[in-house]
C-alpha positions as CSV (number, residue, x, y, z in Angstrom):
1,M,24.1,-49.5,11.8
2,T,27.2,-47.9,13.4
3,E,26.8,-44.2,14.3
4,R,29.3,-41.9,12.7
5,Y,28.9,-39.4,15.6
6,P,28.0,-41.5,18.6
7,G,26.6,-39.5,21.6
8,Y,26.3,-36.3,19.6
9,N,23.1,-34.2,20.0
10,V,23.3,-30.8,18.3
11,L,20.5,-29.5,20.7
12,N,23.1,-29.6,23.5
13,K,24.4,-26.3,22.0
14,R,21.0,-24.6,22.5
15,N,22.0,-22.6,25.6
16,S,25.7,-22.2,24.7
17,V,27.4,-19.3,23.0
18,S,27.2,-21.3,19.8
19,W,23.7,-20.0,19.1
20,N,22.0,-16.6,19.7
21,E,18.4,-15.9,20.4
22,Q,17.4,-15.7,16.8
23,T,18.9,-19.1,16.1
24,R,17.2,-20.6,19.1
25,A,13.8,-19.3,18.0
26,V,14.2,-20.8,14.6
27,I,15.3,-24.2,15.8
28,D,12.6,-24.2,18.5
29,A,10.0,-23.7,15.9
30,R,11.3,-26.6,13.9
31,T,11.6,-29.0,16.8
32,G,8.1,-28.0,17.9
33,I,6.3,-29.1,14.7
34,D,3.5,-31.6,15.4
35,P,4.2,-34.5,13.0
36,D,0.4,-35.3,12.8
37,F,-0.8,-31.7,12.1
38,H,-1.7,-30.5,8.6
39,R,-3.5,-27.5,7.2
40,F,-2.7,-27.5,3.4
41,C,-3.3,-31.1,2.5
42,D,-6.7,-32.7,2.6
43,E,-6.9,-36.2,4.1
44,A,-6.1,-38.1,0.9
45,E,-3.2,-35.7,0.0
46,W,-1.9,-36.1,3.6
47,K,-1.9,-39.9,3.5
48,A,-0.1,-39.8,0.1
49,L,2.4,-37.2,1.3
50,R,3.3,-39.2,4.4
51,A,3.7,-42.4,2.4
52,L,6.0,-40.6,0.0
53,C,8.1,-39.2,2.7
54,D,8.4,-42.6,4.3
55,Q,9.5,-44.0,1.0
56,I,12.1,-41.4,0.0
57,I,13.7,-41.1,3.4
58,P,12.8,-44.0,5.6
59,Q,13.6,-43.2,9.3
60,P,14.4,-46.0,11.8
61,A,11.5,-47.0,13.8
62,D,13.6,-46.9,17.0
63,R,14.9,-43.4,16.4
64,T,14.1,-41.3,19.4
65,V,13.4,-38.1,17.5
66,K,12.2,-38.3,13.9
67,V,12.1,-35.5,11.4
68,P,8.4,-34.6,10.8
69,L,8.9,-34.5,7.0
70,A,5.2,-34.4,5.8
71,A,4.3,-31.8,8.4
72,M,7.2,-29.6,7.5
73,I,6.3,-29.7,3.8
74,D,2.6,-29.1,4.6
75,Q,3.5,-26.1,6.7
76,K,5.7,-24.7,3.9
77,L,2.9,-25.1,1.4
78,Y,0.3,-23.6,3.8
79,S,2.5,-20.6,4.5
80,G,3.0,-19.9,0.8
81,K,6.8,-19.4,1.3
82,G,8.7,-20.5,-1.7
83,D,12.4,-21.1,-2.3
84,G,13.0,-17.8,-4.1
85,Y,13.3,-19.5,-7.4
86,R,11.3,-22.0,-9.5
87,D,11.9,-24.4,-12.3
88,A,10.1,-22.8,-15.3
89,R,8.8,-26.2,-16.2
90,L,6.7,-26.5,-13.0
91,P,3.7,-24.5,-11.8
92,E,3.8,-22.8,-8.4
93,Q,4.7,-25.2,-5.6
94,D,1.2,-25.5,-4.1
95,K,-0.3,-26.3,-7.5
96,A,2.5,-28.7,-8.4
97,W,2.1,-30.6,-5.2
98,R,-1.7,-30.8,-5.4
99,L,-1.5,-32.1,-9.0
100,G,1.4,-34.4,-8.2
101,L,-0.2,-36.0,-5.2
102,A,-3.5,-36.6,-7.0
103,A,-1.7,-38.0,-10.0
104,I,0.4,-40.4,-7.9
105,D,-2.8,-41.7,-6.3
106,T,-4.4,-42.0,-9.7
107,E,-1.5,-44.0,-11.0
108,A,-1.5,-46.2,-7.9
109,V,-5.2,-47.0,-8.3
110,A,-4.8,-47.7,-12.0
111,A,-1.9,-50.0,-11.5
112,C,-2.7,-51.7,-8.1
113,E,-6.3,-50.8,-7.4
114,K,-5.2,-49.0,-4.2
115,P,-4.2,-45.4,-3.3
116,F,-0.4,-44.9,-2.9
117,S,-0.6,-44.9,0.9
118,D,-2.1,-48.5,0.9
119,L,0.6,-50.0,-1.4
120,S,3.3,-52.3,-0.1
121,N,6.9,-51.0,-0.1
122,D,7.7,-52.9,-3.2
123,Q,4.8,-51.4,-5.0
124,R,5.6,-48.0,-3.9
125,R,9.2,-48.2,-5.1
126,W,8.1,-49.7,-8.5
127,L,5.6,-46.9,-9.0
128,L,8.0,-44.2,-8.0
129,C,10.7,-45.6,-10.3
130,R,8.2,-45.3,-13.2
131,I,7.4,-41.7,-12.2
132,Q,11.1,-40.9,-11.9
133,R,11.7,-42.2,-15.5
134,G,8.5,-40.5,-16.9
135,Q,7.0,-43.8,-17.7
136,V,3.5,-42.9,-16.6
137,S,0.8,-41.1,-18.6
138,S,-2.4,-40.5,-16.6
139,E,-4.4,-37.6,-17.6
140,A,-4.3,-36.5,-13.9
141,W,-0.8,-35.1,-14.5
142,Q,-2.3,-32.5,-16.9
143,D,0.6,-30.4,-18.1
144,L,2.9,-31.5,-15.2
145,S,5.9,-33.6,-16.3
146,P,6.0,-36.6,-13.9
147,A,9.8,-36.9,-14.1
148,T,10.3,-33.1,-13.6
149,F,7.9,-33.2,-10.6
150,F,9.8,-36.1,-9.1
151,A,13.3,-34.6,-9.5
152,K,12.6,-30.9,-8.9
153,R,9.7,-30.8,-6.5
154,L,9.2,-34.1,-4.7
155,L,12.8,-35.0,-4.0
156,H,13.9,-31.4,-3.6
157,D,11.3,-30.6,-0.9
158,I,11.5,-33.9,1.0
159,V,15.3,-33.9,1.2
160,S,15.5,-30.2,2.0
161,A,13.0,-30.6,4.8
162,Y,15.0,-33.6,6.2
163,Y,18.3,-31.7,6.3
164,A,16.7,-28.6,7.8
165,H,15.8,-30.3,11.0
166,P,18.2,-30.7,14.0
167,A,17.5,-34.5,14.2
168,S,19.4,-34.9,10.9
169,W,22.1,-32.5,12.0
170,S,23.0,-34.8,14.9
171,E,23.1,-37.7,12.4
172,I,25.7,-36.0,10.1
173,G,27.7,-34.2,12.8
174,F,26.5,-30.7,11.7
175,G,26.7,-28.1,14.4
176,G,23.9,-25.8,13.1
177,P,24.4,-22.1,12.2
178,A,28.1,-21.0,12.5
179,G,27.2,-17.7,14.2
180,P,27.8,-16.1,16.5
181,R,30.6,-18.3,17.7
182,G,32.1,-19.0,14.3
183,Y,35.0,-21.5,13.6
184,V,38.7,-21.1,14.3
185,R,40.4,-24.4,13.2
186,M,39.8,-24.1,9.5
187,N,42.7,-26.3,8.2
188,F,42.1,-29.8,6.7
189,D,41.2,-32.5,9.2
190,R,41.0,-30.1,12.2
191,R,37.9,-29.3,14.3
192,D,36.9,-26.9,17.0
193,P,36.0,-28.3,20.5
194,W,32.3,-27.5,19.8
195,E,32.2,-29.6,16.7
196,A,31.2,-33.3,16.6
197,A,33.9,-36.0,16.7
198,E,33.5,-38.6,13.9
199,A,34.1,-42.1,15.1
200,S,36.8,-44.2,13.5
201,P,36.9,-48.0,13.8
202,G,37.9,-49.0,17.3
203,R,37.6,-45.4,18.6
204,E,33.8,-45.2,19.0
205,D,33.9,-44.9,22.8
206,R,36.4,-42.0,22.6
207,A,34.2,-40.2,20.0
208,R,31.2,-40.7,22.2
209,R,32.8,-39.2,25.3
210,E,34.0,-36.2,23.2
211,N,30.6,-35.7,21.7
212,E,28.7,-35.9,25.0
213,R,30.8,-32.9,26.1
214,V,30.1,-30.8,22.9
215,G,28.0,-27.8,23.6
Protein backbone atom coordinates (compact mmCIF):
# COMPACT_ATOMS: atom_id res chain seq x y z
CA MET A 1 0.00 0.00 0.00
CA THR A 2 1.37 3.41 -1.00
CA GLU A 3 1.91 5.80 1.91
CA ARG A 4 0.07 9.10 1.63
CA TYR A 5 2.67 10.84 3.79
CA PRO A 6 5.93 8.95 3.22
CA GLY A 7 8.73 9.68 5.67
CA TYR A 8 6.45 11.62 8.03
CA ASN A 9 6.68 11.00 11.77
CA VAL A 10 4.65 13.37 13.92
CA LEU A 11 6.92 12.61 16.89
CA ASN A 12 9.71 14.54 15.18
CA LYS A 13 7.83 17.62 16.42
CA ARG A 14 8.27 16.60 20.04
CA ASN A 15 11.13 18.95 20.90
CA SER A 16 10.18 21.67 18.44
CA VAL A 17 8.19 24.84 19.08
CA SER A 18 5.12 23.08 17.70
CA TRP A 19 4.36 21.52 21.08
CA ASN A 20 4.59 22.80 24.64
CA GLU A 21 5.35 20.84 27.81
CA GLN A 22 1.71 20.00 28.47
CA THR A 23 1.33 18.56 24.98
CA ARG A 24 4.55 16.55 25.34
CA ALA A 25 3.35 15.09 28.65
CA VAL A 26 0.01 13.99 27.18
CA ILE A 27 1.62 12.43 24.10
CA ASP A 28 4.37 10.75 26.12
CA ALA A 29 1.70 9.11 28.25
CA ARG A 30 -0.02 7.73 25.17
CA THR A 31 3.13 6.45 23.53
CA GLY A 32 4.19 4.87 26.82
CA ILE A 33 1.13 2.61 27.14
CA ASP A 34 2.06 -1.06 27.47
CA PRO A 35 -0.04 -2.93 24.85
CA ASP A 36 -0.16 -6.05 27.05
CA PHE A 37 -1.14 -4.40 30.34
CA HIS A 38 -4.74 -4.36 31.59
CA ARG A 39 -6.42 -3.67 34.90
CA PHE A 40 -10.13 -3.31 34.12
CA CYS A 41 -10.69 -6.45 32.05
CA ASP A 42 -10.41 -9.96 33.39
CA GLU A 43 -8.60 -12.48 31.18
CA ALA A 44 -11.67 -13.54 29.19
CA GLU A 45 -12.72 -9.92 28.62
CA TRP A 46 -9.17 -8.97 27.65
CA LYS A 47 -8.95 -11.69 25.00
CA ALA A 48 -12.32 -10.68 23.57
CA LEU A 49 -11.41 -6.98 23.58
CA ARG A 50 -8.09 -7.55 21.80
CA ALA A 51 -9.79 -9.71 19.18
CA LEU A 52 -12.46 -7.04 18.63
CA CYS A 53 -9.85 -4.32 18.19
CA ASP A 54 -7.94 -6.46 15.70
CA GLN A 55 -11.12 -7.03 13.74
CA ILE A 56 -12.42 -3.45 13.70
CA ILE A 57 -9.07 -1.81 12.87
CA PRO A 58 -6.54 -4.38 11.61
CA GLN A 59 -3.02 -2.99 11.81
CA PRO A 60 -0.29 -4.19 9.42
CA ALA A 61 1.93 -6.84 10.99
CA ASP A 62 5.06 -5.04 9.76
CA ARG A 63 4.07 -1.65 11.22
CA THR A 64 6.89 -0.41 13.44
CA VAL A 65 4.63 1.26 16.00
CA LYS A 66 1.12 -0.07 16.51
CA VAL A 67 -1.67 1.68 18.36
CA PRO A 68 -2.29 -0.25 21.64
CA LEU A 69 -6.05 -0.12 21.15
CA ALA A 70 -7.18 -2.66 23.73
CA ALA A 71 -4.84 -1.27 26.39
CA MET A 72 -6.06 2.28 25.72
CA ILE A 73 -9.68 1.23 26.12
CA ASP A 74 -8.90 -0.81 29.25
CA GLN A 75 -7.07 2.20 30.72
CA LYS A 76 -10.03 4.46 29.98
CA LEU A 77 -12.46 2.05 31.61
CA TYR A 78 -10.22 1.56 34.64
CA SER A 79 -9.84 5.31 35.12
CA GLY A 80 -13.59 5.87 35.03
CA LYS A 81 -13.18 8.85 32.74
CA GLY A 82 -16.07 9.15 30.33
CA ASP A 83 -16.70 11.21 27.22
CA GLY A 84 -18.73 13.88 28.96
CA TYR A 85 -21.92 12.53 27.40
CA ARG A 86 -23.69 9.19 27.00
CA ASP A 87 -26.33 7.73 24.72
CA ALA A 88 -29.37 7.35 26.98
CA ARG A 89 -30.02 3.89 25.54
CA LEU A 90 -26.78 2.58 27.04
CA PRO A 91 -25.68 2.05 30.64
CA GLU A 92 -22.46 3.59 31.97
CA GLN A 93 -19.47 2.71 29.79
CA ASP A 94 -17.93 0.19 32.21
CA LYS A 95 -21.19 -1.73 32.57
CA ALA A 96 -21.84 -1.54 28.82
CA TRP A 97 -18.44 -3.00 28.01
CA ARG A 98 -18.69 -5.79 30.58
CA LEU A 99 -22.13 -6.79 29.32
CA GLY A 100 -21.10 -6.43 25.69
CA LEU A 101 -17.90 -8.46 25.93
CA ALA A 102 -19.65 -11.25 27.85
CA ALA A 103 -22.54 -11.29 25.38
CA ILE A 104 -20.22 -11.41 22.35
CA ASP A 105 -18.43 -14.42 23.82
CA THR A 106 -21.78 -16.05 24.60
CA GLU A 107 -22.95 -15.52 21.01
CA ALA A 108 -19.66 -16.91 19.67
CA VAL A 109 -19.90 -20.06 21.78
CA ALA A 110 -23.56 -20.57 20.84
CA ALA A 111 -22.87 -20.21 17.12
CA CYS A 112 -19.36 -21.64 16.75
CA GLU A 113 -18.64 -23.44 20.03
CA LYS A 114 -15.65 -21.16 20.70
CA PRO A 115 -15.12 -17.80 22.44
CA PHE A 116 -14.80 -14.82 20.12
CA SER A 117 -11.00 -14.65 20.40
CA ASP A 118 -10.69 -18.22 19.07
CA LEU A 119 -12.83 -17.66 15.98
CA SER A 120 -11.40 -17.32 12.49
CA ASN A 121 -11.46 -13.88 10.84
CA ASP A 122 -14.42 -14.93 8.69
CA GLN A 123 -16.35 -16.13 11.73
CA ARG A 124 -15.57 -12.94 13.61
CA ARG A 125 -16.80 -10.78 10.73
CA TRP A 126 -19.94 -12.87 10.35
CA LEU A 127 -20.80 -12.55 14.03
CA LEU A 128 -20.02 -8.83 14.21
CA CYS A 129 -22.25 -8.20 11.19
CA ARG A 130 -25.10 -9.95 13.00
CA ILE A 131 -24.47 -7.87 16.12
CA GLN A 132 -24.32 -4.68 14.06
CA ARG A 133 -27.72 -5.51 12.54
CA GLY A 134 -29.24 -6.53 15.86
CA GLN A 135 -29.71 -10.10 14.64
CA VAL A 136 -28.63 -11.76 17.91
CA SER A 137 -30.77 -12.46 20.93
CA SER A 138 -28.79 -14.11 23.73
CA GLU A 139 -30.07 -13.40 27.23
CA ALA A 140 -26.49 -12.34 28.05
CA TRP A 141 -27.26 -8.96 26.49
CA GLN A 142 -29.87 -8.32 29.20
CA ASP A 143 -31.32 -4.87 28.45
CA LEU A 144 -28.39 -3.84 26.25
CA SER A 145 -29.27 -3.42 22.57
CA PRO A 146 -26.62 -5.27 20.51
CA ALA A 147 -26.87 -2.85 17.57
CA THR A 148 -26.68 0.21 19.83
CA PHE A 149 -23.71 -1.22 21.71
CA PHE A 150 -21.93 -1.93 18.44
CA ALA A 151 -22.51 1.53 16.94
CA LYS A 152 -22.35 3.79 19.98
CA ARG A 153 -19.86 2.06 22.26
CA LEU A 154 -17.74 -0.58 20.51
CA LEU A 155 -17.06 1.34 17.28
CA HIS A 156 -16.96 4.69 19.03
CA ASP A 157 -14.35 3.68 21.59
CA ILE A 158 -12.12 1.68 19.27
CA VAL A 159 -12.02 4.28 16.50
CA SER A 160 -11.62 7.14 18.99
CA ALA A 161 -8.68 5.37 20.64
CA TYR A 162 -7.02 4.72 17.29
CA TYR A 163 -7.11 8.35 16.18
CA ALA A 164 -6.01 9.62 19.60
CA HIS A 165 -2.60 7.97 19.18
CA PRO A 166 0.40 9.55 17.39
CA ALA A 167 0.97 6.42 15.29
CA SER A 168 -2.27 7.12 13.44
CA TRP A 169 -1.48 10.84 13.20
CA SER A 170 1.61 10.04 11.15
CA GLU A 171 -0.53 7.83 8.93
CA ILE A 172 -3.00 10.62 8.10
CA GLY A 173 -0.54 13.52 8.10
CA PHE A 174 -1.94 15.14 11.24
CA GLY A 175 0.45 17.39 13.10
CA GLY A 176 -1.03 17.00 16.55
CA PRO A 177 -2.32 19.93 18.65
CA ALA A 178 -2.19 23.27 16.85
CA GLY A 179 -0.82 25.21 19.81
CA PRO A 180 1.33 26.92 20.68
CA ARG A 181 2.70 27.38 17.15
CA GLY A 182 -0.62 27.62 15.34
CA TYR A 183 -1.14 27.80 11.58
CA VAL A 184 -0.54 30.67 9.17
CA ARG A 185 -1.29 29.42 5.64
CA MET A 186 -5.01 28.87 6.03
CA ASN A 187 -6.13 29.15 2.39
CA PHE A 188 -7.20 26.18 0.27
CA ASP A 189 -4.43 23.76 -0.74
CA ARG A 190 -1.73 25.60 1.21
CA ARG A 191 0.29 24.21 4.09
CA ASP A 192 2.78 25.46 6.61
CA PRO A 193 6.37 24.11 6.54
CA TRP A 194 5.71 22.13 9.72
CA GLU A 195 2.77 20.27 8.15
CA ALA A 196 3.10 16.93 6.35
CA ALA A 197 3.35 16.86 2.56
CA GLU A 198 0.91 14.51 0.86
CA ALA A 199 2.43 12.40 -1.90
CA SER A 200 0.98 12.71 -5.38
CA PRO A 201 1.64 10.08 -8.07
CA GLY A 202 5.24 10.31 -9.27
CA ARG A 203 6.23 12.74 -6.51
CA GLU A 204 6.56 10.35 -3.59
CA ASP A 205 10.30 10.94 -3.22
CA ARG A 206 9.82 14.69 -3.03
CA ALA A 207 7.13 14.30 -0.36
CA ARG A 208 9.39 11.96 1.59
CA ARG A 209 12.26 14.46 1.57
CA GLU A 210 9.95 17.25 2.74
CA ASN A 211 8.40 15.10 5.45
CA GLU A 212 11.74 14.01 6.83
CA ARG A 213 12.50 17.69 7.50
CA VAL A 214 9.17 18.44 9.20
CA GLY A 215 9.56 19.23 12.88
